[in-house]
C-alpha positions in Angstrom: -104.8 134.2 152.3 -108.2 132.6 151.5 -109.8 131.7 148.2 -113.5 132.0 147.7 -115.2 130.2 144.8 -118.3 131.6 143.1 -121.2 129.2 142.5 -122.3 128.7 139.7 -119.3 129.2 137.5 -117.9 127.6 134.3 -119.7 125.6 131.7 -123.3 126.3 130.9 -125.7 123.9 129.2 -125.3 125.4 125.8 -121.5 125.2 126.0 -121.6 121.6 127.4 -123.9 120.6 124.6 -121.7 122.1 121.9 -118.6 120.4 123.2 -120.4 117.1 123.5 -121.6 117.4 119.9 -118.1 117.9 118.7 -116.7 115.0 120.8 -119.5 112.6 119.7 -119.2 113.6 116.1 -115.4 112.8 116.2 -116.1 109.5 118.0 -119.0 108.5 115.7 -117.8 109.7 112.3 -114.0 110.0 112.8 -111.7 112.8 111.9 -111.7 115.2 110.3 -114.8 117.0 111.5 -115.0 120.7 110.4 -116.2 123.3 112.7 -117.4 126.7 111.5 -115.8 129.3 113.9 -114.6 128.3 117.4 -117.1 125.8 118.9 -117.0 128.0 122.1 -114.8 130.9 123.0 -112.1 129.0 125.0 -108.7 128.3 123.5 -108.0 125.2 125.5 -111.3 123.6 124.5 -110.6 124.4 120.9 -107.0 123.2 121.0 -108.1 119.9 122.7 -110.7 119.3 119.9 -108.2 120.2 117.2 -105.7 117.7 118.6 -108.5 115.0 118.2 -109.2 115.9 114.6 -111.5 118.9 114.6 -110.6 121.5 111.9 -111.8 125.0 112.7 -112.5 127.3 109.8 -113.8 130.9 109.5 -114.8 130.5 105.8 -117.5 128.0 105.0 -116.0 127.6 101.5 -112.8 126.3 103.2 -114.7 123.1 104.1 -114.4 120.3 101.4 -117.6 119.6 99.6 -119.7 117.0 101.4 -117.7 117.1 104.6 -119.2 116.8 108.1 -119.5 120.3 109.5 -120.5 121.7 112.9 -122.0 125.1 113.4 -120.6 126.7 116.6 -122.7 127.4 119.7 -122.9 131.1 118.7 -125.2 130.4 115.7 -124.8 131.4 112.1 -126.4 133.6 109.5 -129.0 132.2 107.0 -126.5 132.8 104.2 -124.1 130.4 105.8 -126.8 127.7 106.2 -127.7 128.2 102.5 -124.0 128.1 101.4 -123.4 124.9 103.4 -126.4 123.3 101.6 -125.1 124.4 98.2 -121.8 122.7 99.0 -123.5 119.5 100.1 -122.1 119.7 103.6 -123.4 117.3 106.2 -124.3 119.8 109.0 -124.7 119.3 112.7 -126.0 122.5 114.3 -124.5 123.1 117.8 -126.1 126.5 118.1 -127.2 127.1 121.7 -131.0 126.8 121.8 -131.2 130.1 123.6 -129.4 131.8 120.7 -131.8 130.0 118.3 -134.7 131.5 120.3 -133.3 135.0 119.7 -133.0 134.3 116.0 -136.7 133.3 115.9 -137.8 136.3 117.8 -135.9 138.7 115.5 -137.4 136.9 112.4 -141.0 137.2 113.8 -140.6 140.9 114.5 -139.1 141.5 111.1 -141.9 139.6 109.4 -144.4 141.8 111.2 -142.8 144.9 109.6 -140.4 146.0 112.4 -136.9 147.4 111.9 -134.7 145.2 114.1 -132.2 146.5 116.6 -129.7 144.0 118.0 -128.3 145.1 121.3 -124.8 143.6 121.4 -121.2 143.8 120.3 -120.8 144.3 116.6 -118.5 141.6 115.0 -119.2 139.0 117.7 -120.2 135.7 116.1 -123.5 135.5 117.9 -124.5 139.0 116.9 -123.5 138.5 113.3 -125.5 135.3 113.3 -128.6 137.1 114.6 -128.1 140.0 112.2 -127.8 137.5 109.3 -130.9 135.5 110.3 -133.2 138.5 109.4 -134.1 139.4 105.9 -135.2 142.9 106.7 -133.5 146.0 108.0 -131.2 145.4 111.0 -129.0 147.6 113.1 -126.5 146.7 115.9 -126.0 149.0 118.9 -123.7 148.7 121.8 -123.9 152.1 123.3 -126.3 155.0 124.1 -124.4 157.0 121.4 -125.1 154.4 118.8 -128.7 154.4 119.7 -128.8 158.2 119.3 -127.3 157.8 115.8 -129.9 155.3 114.6 -131.4 156.5 111.3 -135.1 155.5 112.0 -137.5 158.4 112.7 -139.8 158.4 115.7 -142.9 156.5 114.7 -141.0 153.8 112.8 -142.1 150.3 114.0 -138.9 149.1 115.8 -138.2 145.9 117.7 -135.1 144.9 119.6 -133.4 141.6 120.6 -130.2 141.2 122.6 -127.0 139.2 122.6 -127.4 136.5 125.3 -124.1 137.2 127.1 -124.4 140.9 128.0 -124.1 142.7 131.3 -127.6 143.0 132.8 -127.0 146.5 134.0 -125.6 147.8 130.7 -128.4 146.2 128.7 -131.0 147.7 130.9 -129.6 151.2 130.2 -129.6 150.5 126.5 -133.2 149.3 126.5 -134.2 152.4 128.4 -132.5 154.6 125.8 -134.3 152.7 123.0 -137.6 153.1 124.7 -137.0 156.8 125.2 -136.3 157.3 121.5 -138.9 154.9 120.2 -141.8 154.8 122.7 -143.7 152.1 120.8 -140.7 149.8 120.5 -141.3 146.1 121.3 -138.8 143.5 122.6 -138.2 140.8 125.2 -136.9 143.1 128.0 -133.9 141.3 129.7 -135.3 137.9 128.9 -132.9 137.3 126.0 -129.9 137.4 128.4 -129.5 133.7 129.1 -130.1 132.1 132.5 -126.4 131.1 132.8 -125.2 134.6 132.1 -127.6 136.0 134.7 -126.6 133.3 137.3 -122.9 133.9 136.9 -123.2 137.7 137.1 -125.4 137.4 140.3 -122.9 135.0 141.8 -120.1 137.6 141.2 -122.3 140.3 142.9 -122.5 138.0 145.9 -118.8 137.1 145.7 -117.6 140.8 145.8 -119.1 141.2 149.2 -116.6 138.7 150.6 -113.3 139.4 148.8 -110.6 142.0 148.0 -109.8 140.7 144.5 -111.7 138.7 141.8 -110.0 136.4 139.4 -112.1 135.5 136.3 -110.9 132.4 134.5 -111.7 132.7 130.8 -110.5 133.6 127.4 -110.0 137.2 126.2 -112.5 136.7 123.4 -115.2 135.4 125.7 -118.0 137.9 126.1 -119.5 136.4 129.2 -116.1 136.2 130.9 -115.4 139.8 130.1 -118.7 140.8 131.6 -117.9 139.0 134.8 -114.8 141.0 135.2 -116.8 144.2 134.5 -119.4 143.3 137.1 -116.8 142.9 139.8 -115.1 146.1 138.9 -118.4 148.0 138.7 -119.0 146.9 142.3 -115.7 148.3 143.5 -113.5 145.2 143.6 -110.4 144.9 141.4 -110.8 142.1 138.9 -108.4 140.3 136.6 -109.2 138.1 133.6 -106.8 135.2 133.1 -106.9 132.2 130.8 -104.8 129.8 132.9 -102.8 129.6 136.1 -99.7 130.6 134.1 -101.2 134.1 133.7 -101.5 134.7 137.4 -99.2 137.4 138.6 -98.1 137.1 142.2 -98.0 140.9 142.4 -101.8 141.0 142.1 -102.0 139.5 145.5 -100.0 142.1 147.4 -102.1 143.3 150.4 -105.0 140.9 149.5 -106.5 138.6 152.1 -109.5 137.1 150.3 -109.4 136.2 146.6 -112.6 135.5 144.7 -112.5 133.0 141.8 -115.1 132.5 139.1 -115.1 131.4 135.5 -116.8 132.2 132.2 -119.5 129.9 130.8 -117.0 128.4 128.3 -114.2 127.7 130.8 -113.5 124.1 131.8 -113.4 123.4 135.6 -109.9 122.0 135.4 -108.6 125.4 134.5 -110.2 126.8 137.6 -108.6 124.1 139.7 -105.3 124.9 138.1 -105.7 128.5 139.3 -106.6 127.3 142.8 -103.5 125.1 142.9 -101.3 128.1 141.8 -102.9 130.2 144.6 -102.1 127.5 147.1 -98.5 127.8 146.0 -98.6 131.5 146.6 -99.9 131.2 150.1 -103.6 130.5 150.0 -104.6 128.2 152.8 -108.4 127.8 153.0 -110.5 127.4 149.9 -114.3 127.6 150.3 -117.2 127.8 147.9 -120.1 130.2 148.4 -123.6 128.7 148.3 -125.4 129.3 145.0 -127.7 127.9 142.4 -127.2 124.3 141.3 -127.9 124.5 137.6 -129.8 121.5 136.2 -130.6 122.7 132.7 -129.7 120.2 129.9 -130.2 120.6 126.2 -130.9 117.6 123.9 -128.3 116.5 121.4 -129.1 116.7 117.6 -131.0 113.6 116.5 -128.1 112.2 114.4 -126.0 112.0 117.5 -128.6 110.7 120.0 -128.0 107.1 119.3 -124.3 107.4 120.1 -125.2 109.1 123.4 
């Protein structure tokens, strides 16, 4: 058997920045450092930071008054920002700049009198943060059926933004459904889907041409990892999502000659290499990497951590 690695895969600039923020906060200010929600959606990253003194909470009131607190890469609602200020928390914002861009777009549309539609997965931290960043009317849709059920009448000024980690194809269908129902709707097109999400999905589209099975290394609650699995399956290649090499079932490899491997944007490369090592144990000989984009995007650290960088 042969293993074929997608390129690019794994950490994006927003995830790398959020993790570095947490690491530098611990090194500079010492434990404990409180983090509102998982810093990124990867259990192993979260567990590693927790072992070093990060305390993850889902309720901002669980953070002691005045404590150093990090907002996760997914962004937070305005009410959380206000509550943190009321409690005197020292906040470091690790929100991905591309998510912040979506918040600002939604706020501008709302201030101009538009009802906001967020295309995304209801309940996801990023979507809830975007929804909560807007003062006016907001609706979240994740299907054509939900678009059909929107309460606004034709002629209502409507604008949309999207979650950054969605499937390109699925989002295009939803935008078309919104445009059909609200011909004067405004929005960014597919531009809100982040460059890293686009690059990883395109890499999987290339990967499926060469393999019989795709393994996506990522957490079950990672939106972008789940979308990679869906992209492979939508192109006719069986795909499995696994968090570590321990999840790899040898039965998946029956009759398989070429195995594609990729990773979600919040997956550390060492977990990918662990899967490769396990595949070698199961009979994989050659391992090769497909050519692909070399990502060079980097996001600046918050000012209070730049000196330590």
